[in-house]
C-alpha positions in Angstrom: 40.4 69.8 62.4 42.0 71.5 59.5 39.6 73.1 57.0 41.4 74.6 54.0 40.0 77.7 52.5 39.7 78.6 48.9 38.1 81.9 48.1 38.8 85.6 48.1 42.2 85.9 49.8 45.1 88.4 49.9 46.5 88.9 46.4 50.1 88.5 45.3 51.6 91.7 44.0 54.7 89.9 42.6 56.4 86.7 43.6 59.7 88.4 43.4 59.1 91.6 45.4 59.9 91.7 49.1 58.3 93.3 52.1 60.3 96.2 53.5 61.1 95.7 57.2 63.5 97.0 59.9 67.2 97.1 59.4 67.4 93.9 61.5 65.7 92.0 58.7 67.8 91.5 55.7 65.5 91.9 52.7 66.6 91.6 49.1 65.1 91.8 45.7 65.8 88.5 43.9 66.5 90.2 40.5 68.7 89.2 37.6 71.6 90.8 39.5 71.6 87.9 41.9 74.6 85.6 41.9 73.7 82.1 40.6 73.0 79.3 43.1 76.1 77.4 44.0 75.2 74.2 42.2 76.4 73.0 38.9 74.6 73.8 35.7 73.4 70.2 35.2 71.6 70.1 38.6 70.1 73.6 38.0 68.7 72.6 34.7 67.3 69.4 36.1 65.5 71.3 38.9 64.1 73.8 36.4 62.8 71.0 34.2 61.2 69.3 37.2 59.5 72.5 38.4 58.1 73.1 34.9 56.7 69.6 35.0 55.1 70.3 38.4 53.2 73.2 36.9 52.0 71.1 34.0 50.6 68.3 36.2 48.9 70.7 38.7 45.4 69.9 37.5 45.8 66.1 38.0 47.1 65.9 41.6 44.5 65.1 44.3 46.6 63.8 47.2 46.8 66.9 49.3 48.8 65.4 52.2 51.3 63.7 49.9 51.7 66.7 47.7 52.2 69.0 50.8 54.8 66.7 52.3 56.6 66.4 49.0 56.7 70.2 48.6 58.4 70.5 52.1 60.9 67.7 51.4 61.8 69.3 48.1 62.3 72.8 49.6 64.4 71.4 52.5 66.5 69.4 50.1 67.2 72.2 47.7 67.9 74.7 50.5 69.9 72.2 52.7 67.8 72.9 55.8 66.5 71.1 58.8 63.0 72.5 59.4 60.2 73.7 57.3 56.4 74.0 57.1 53.6 74.5 54.6 50.8 76.6 56.1 47.4 77.2 54.4 44.7 79.8 55.2 41.6 78.2 56.6 38.0 79.3 56.8 38.7 81.2 60.0 41.4 83.3 58.3 44.1 81.5 60.2 47.3 80.0 58.9 47.5 76.4 59.9 50.2 73.8 59.2 49.4 71.3 56.4 52.7 69.6 56.3 56.0 70.0 58.1 59.4 68.5 58.9 61.3 69.0 62.1 58.2 69.9 64.2 56.5 67.8 66.9 53.0 66.5 65.9 51.3 68.5 68.6 52.8 71.7 67.1 51.5 70.8 63.7 48.0 70.2 65.1 47.7 73.4 67.2 49.9 76.0 65.5 47.9 78.9 64.2 48.8 82.4 63.0 46.4 85.3 62.1 47.0 87.1 58.9 49.5 89.9 59.5 50.9 88.1 62.7 54.5 87.1 62.7 56.7 86.7 59.6 54.5 84.0 58.0 51.3 86.0 58.7 52.8 89.1 57.2 53.9 87.2 54.1 50.5 85.7 53.6 48.8 89.1 54.1 51.0 91.1 51.8 51.7 88.3 49.3 55.4 89.1 49.3 58.3 86.8 50.3 60.6 87.6 53.2 64.1 86.7 54.4 64.7 87.3 58.1 68.3 87.4 59.1 70.0 88.8 62.2 69.1 89.3 65.9 65.4 89.5 65.4 64.0 86.0 65.5 61.2 84.7 63.4 58.5 83.1 65.5 55.8 80.4 64.9 53.0 80.9 67.4 51.4 77.8 68.7 48.1 78.8 70.4 49.9 80.7 73.2 51.9 77.8 74.7 55.3 77.8 73.0 57.2 79.6 70.2 59.8 78.2 67.9 62.5 80.7 66.9 65.2 81.0 64.3 67.6 83.8 63.4 67.6 82.8 59.7 64.2 82.3 58.2 62.6 82.2 54.8 58.9 82.6 54.2 57.3 82.9 50.7 53.6 83.0 49.6 52.0 80.0 47.9 50.0 81.4 44.9 46.7 80.1 43.6 44.5 81.1 40.8 42.6 83.5 43.0 45.3 84.7 45.4 47.5 83.6 48.2 46.7 80.0 49.5 49.3 80.1 52.3 53.1 80.2 52.9 56.1 77.9 52.8 58.6 78.5 55.6 62.1 77.2 55.8 64.6 77.6 58.6 67.8 76.2 60.2 70.2 76.0 57.2 72.7 73.2 57.5 75.8 74.5 55.8 75.7 78.3 56.1 75.2 80.6 59.0 72.2 82.3 57.3 70.2 82.2 54.2 71.1 84.3 51.2 69.0 86.1 48.5 69.5 83.2 46.1 67.9 80.9 48.6 64.9 83.1 48.7 64.6 83.1 45.0 64.8 79.3 44.9 62.0 78.9 47.4 59.9 81.4 45.4 60.3 79.2 42.4 59.3 76.0 44.3 56.2 77.7 45.8 55.2 79.1 42.4 55.5 75.6 40.9 53.4 73.7 43.5 50.8 76.4 44.2 48.3 75.4 41.5 48.7 71.7 42.4 48.0 72.4 46.0 44.9 74.6 45.1 43.6 71.8 43.0 44.1 69.2 45.8 42.3 71.5 48.2 39.3 71.8 46.0 39.2 68.1 45.5 39.2 67.6 49.3 36.4 70.1 49.6 34.3 68.1 47.2 35.0 65.0 49.1 34.0 66.7 52.4 30.6 67.4 51.1 29.7 63.8 51.6 30.6 64.0 55.4 29.0 67.4 56.1 25.6 68.2 57.4 23.8 70.3 54.8 21.9 72.5 57.2 24.7 73.4 59.7 27.9 72.7 57.8 29.1 70.5 60.8 30.4 67.0 60.2 27.8 64.3 60.1 27.3 61.0 61.8 29.3 59.1 59.1 32.3 61.3 59.7 32.0 60.9 63.5 32.2 57.1 63.2 35.2 57.3 61.0 37.1 59.9 63.1 36.5 58.4 66.5 37.8 55.0 65.4 41.0 56.5 64.0 41.6 58.9 67.0 41.1 56.0 69.5 43.7 53.9 67.7 46.2 56.8 68.0 45.2 57.4 71.7 46.1 53.8 72.5 49.5 54.2 71.0 50.3 57.6 72.5 48.4 57.4 75.8 46.1 60.4 75.7 42.4 60.7 76.6 39.6 61.2 74.2 36.2 62.5 75.4 32.9 62.1 73.6 30.3 64.7 74.4 26.7 64.1 73.3 24.0 66.7 73.7 20.4 67.7 72.7 18.7 71.0 72.4 16.1 70.9 75.2 12.4 71.1 74.1 13.4 71.5 70.4 10.1 70.1 69.2 8.3 73.1 70.9 10.2 75.6 68.7 9.1 73.8 65.6 5.5 73.6 66.8 5.3 77.3 67.9 7.4 79.1 65.3 7.6 76.7 62.4 10.3 74.5 60.9 12.3 77.4 59.3 12.6 78.9 62.8 13.8 75.5 64.2 16.3 75.3 61.4 17.7 78.7 62.4 18.0 77.5 66.0 20.1 74.6 64.8 22.3 76.8 62.7 22.9 79.3 65.5 23.7 76.5 68.0 26.1 75.0 65.5 27.8 78.5 65.3 28.1 78.6 69.1 29.8 75.2 69.0 32.4 76.3 66.5 33.2 79.3 68.7 33.4 77.4 72.0 35.5 74.4 71.0 39.0 74.3 69.6 39.8 74.0 66.0 41.1 70.4 66.2 38.0 69.2 68.2 35.5 67.5 65.9 32.0 68.9 66.1 29.1 66.9 64.5 25.4 67.0 64.0 24.0 63.5 64.4 20.5 64.4 63.2 17.5 66.4 64.4 18.5 68.3 67.5 21.3 65.9 68.5 25.0 66.9 68.4 28.3 65.4 69.3 31.8 66.7 70.0 35.1 64.7 70.2 37.6 66.5 72.4 41.2 65.2 72.4 44.7 66.3 73.0 47.7 64.3 71.7 49.9 65.3 74.7 50.6 61.9 76.4 53.7 61.4 74.4 55.2 64.8 75.0 54.4 64.9 78.7 56.6 61.9 79.4 54.1 60.8 82.2 51.5 59.0 80.1 48.0 59.3 81.5 47.4 62.5 83.4 44.2 61.6 85.3 40.6 62.1 84.3 40.4 65.3 82.2 38.4 68.0 83.9 38.8 70.3 80.9 36.0 68.4 79.2 33.6 69.7 81.8 34.9 73.2 81.3 34.3 73.1 77.6 30.8 71.7 78.1 30.0 74.3 80.7 31.2 77.1 78.5 29.0 75.9 75.7 26.0 75.5 77.9 26.3 79.0 79.4 27.0 80.6 76.0 23.9 79.0 74.6 21.8 80.2 77.5 23.0 83.8 77.0 22.3 83.6 73.2 19.0 85.0 71.9 17.6 83.7 68.6 15.3 86.2 67.0 13.6 83.4 65.0 12.0 82.1 68.3 11.2 85.4 69.9 14.5 85.5 71.7 13.6 82.7 74.0 16.3 81.1 76.2 17.9 78.0 74.6 19.2 75.2 76.9 21.2 72.1 76.4 21.5 68.7 78.0 24.6 66.6 77.6 26.5 63.5 78.6 30.3 62.9 78.5 32.3 59.6 78.4 36.1 59.5 78.2 38.5 56.9 76.9 40.0 54.9 78.5 38.0 55.2 81.8 34.5 54.9 80.4 35.1 52.8 77.3 37.7 51.7 74.9 35.7 51.3 71.7 33.6 53.8 69.8 30.4 51.8 70.6 31.2 51.8 74.3 31.9 55.5 74.5 28.7 56.2 72.5 26.6 54.0 74.8 28.0 55.5 78.0 27.7 59.1 76.8 24.2 58.5 75.7 23.3 57.0 79.1 24.7 60.1 80.8 22.7 62.4 78.5 19.5 60.4 79.1 20.0 60.8 82.9 20.7 64.6 82.5 17.4 65.0 80.6 15.5 62.9 83.2 16.9 65.1 86.1 15.4 68.3 84.6 17.5 69.1 81.6 19.9 72.1 81.2 22.9 70.2 82.6 25.7 67.9 81.6 26.5 64.6 83.3 29.6 62.6 83.4 29.3 58.9 82.6 28.9 56.9 85.8 28.7 59.8 88.2 25.9 62.0 89.5 27.9 65.1 88.7 26.8 68.0 86.5 28.4 71.1 85.0 
């Protein structure tokens, strides 16, 4: 799940200075020496007036998704291009796609770049725009599965009040074999104009998220779980992909509170929550339901792209559950004298175990109850005596 980040980030030296690269990357300084863009003066004046208006309304825009999509559409229209993306730095210091055109949905959901990695990662890290042109392709990494490449690629930083928020990427020009310096300058102007508006929308979303976050662990709460599972099941029915609900408890949690006190128990909850963040994927939804009870929604929107519909009962859910269980057993929490922490869990998967949120919750809870009754420290699959 995307979690935009606003805080100390790489600074922008200048929106008009370019990062020096190899001779296979054509880099230019968009200075007053540049030739004017090949549009008539009327259109150029209209765009300048529009961008000035965008800067004025920055404080009043709260629709992050709509604003991000608009920024990409504007950039592609002005640069006559087929493909583009707006990537924002999240809390894990990764660039993730907020809006795009010309990319499959699954790429938008899973694409991630570290700061300094690839063209976009270097632009975000250095705060300087880049034009790549020639035999060296610009790549957009997508969690190790595929890479999209282009021999003409623009990437510019999106500035905020406190530094770089992310980058805007544009590629595949329609009418020219490659982008020119004037195109880079135009994209810089667009990014500069929408940056403050995007930052304001991100902050507004963060305020809204406080209502669906657990105060102790920072995970999503029960309210958000109910909202998300309903929406993801609707999408799963249309695109034919499985959704797995994992419920689990921390075994003997009351004992930690009784022996070491409630502050120690709270620390156990926070550290288990951290282990969950590390052992599940960014787009999986991790929640604390209350007390020592947690839930995870695991999903992959791959049915549409595979061309084969349902791929059979997903065994990867067991693998994630087992990885979390073993990781928790290896972990040592100093607040409880480094005792071993164990988990019990139950899994239920749409469409095999249920087709509504209530059905999945009921079946996963029944599997969890059986796992605890059979000795704890195990995960059961709904309807089967099978453990991780």
